[in-house]
C-alpha positions in Angstrom: 115.5 115.7 142.3 115.9 112.4 140.5 113.8 111.4 137.5 113.4 107.6 137.0 112.2 106.7 133.5 111.5 103.1 132.5 110.1 101.8 129.2 108.8 98.3 128.7 108.1 96.2 125.7 105.5 93.5 126.4 105.1 90.1 124.9 102.2 89.6 122.6 100.8 86.9 124.9 102.1 85.9 128.4 100.7 84.2 131.5 97.5 83.4 129.7 96.7 87.0 128.9 97.0 89.3 125.9 99.5 92.2 125.7 96.7 94.6 126.2 95.5 92.8 129.4 99.0 92.7 130.8 99.5 96.4 130.0 96.3 97.4 131.7 97.1 95.3 134.8 100.7 96.8 135.0 99.4 100.3 134.5 96.9 99.9 137.4 99.6 98.4 139.7 102.1 101.1 138.9 99.5 103.9 139.4 98.7 102.5 142.9 102.3 102.8 144.1 102.3 106.5 145.1 99.5 105.7 147.7 101.8 103.2 149.5 105.4 104.4 148.8 105.9 107.9 150.4 109.2 108.5 148.6 107.4 109.0 145.3 107.3 112.7 144.6 105.4 112.4 141.3 104.6 109.6 138.9 103.2 109.1 135.4 102.3 105.8 133.7 101.4 105.8 130.1 100.6 103.2 127.4 101.7 103.9 123.9 98.8 105.5 121.9 96.7 103.4 119.6 97.9 104.1 116.1 101.4 105.2 117.2 104.3 103.4 115.4 104.4 99.7 116.1 108.1 99.8 117.0 107.5 102.2 120.0 107.9 100.8 123.5 104.5 99.7 125.0 104.6 101.4 128.4 106.5 104.2 130.1 106.9 105.0 133.8 108.2 108.4 134.8 108.7 108.8 138.5 110.4 111.6 140.5 112.2 111.3 143.8 113.9 113.8 146.1 117.1 111.8 146.1 118.9 108.6 145.0 118.3 107.3 148.5 114.5 107.7 148.0 114.8 105.9 144.7 116.6 103.1 146.4 113.8 102.9 149.1 111.3 102.7 146.3 113.3 100.0 144.5 113.3 97.7 147.5 109.7 98.5 148.7 107.6 95.3 148.9 104.8 96.9 146.8 107.3 97.8 144.0 108.9 94.4 144.2 105.5 92.8 143.7 104.9 94.9 140.5 108.3 93.7 139.3 107.4 90.1 139.9 104.2 90.6 137.8 106.0 92.4 135.0 109.0 90.2 134.6 107.3 87.2 132.9 105.1 89.4 130.6 107.8 91.8 129.3 110.1 91.3 126.4 112.5 94.0 127.4 113.1 97.0 129.7 115.1 100.2 129.4 115.7 102.6 132.2 117.5 105.8 133.0 117.8 107.8 136.3 118.9 111.4 136.0 119.1 114.6 137.9 116.5 117.3 137.2 116.7 120.8 138.4 113.8 122.1 140.6 111.7 124.9 138.9 
């Protein structure tokens, strides 16, 4: 199984919205993906907790796939591409890692 972990830092203001508004929209868009992308085995989207350190990343996406091929299918899926188009102008930075996890 492949675990795909992405963390995003969002701009304070972008596209006429606050960071909090863009975080909420992004979270909603990412949480909708498992309904339309069958390769997603499991997915968690979380926003950094209020009161957590200010230098933490703002949003994390943790998604599991059966294989790298399924991850690639996700990467090019039109619904995922649409989320990327939304996120790109509102984020300051992105960090990502894909790694193998052993099944329980």
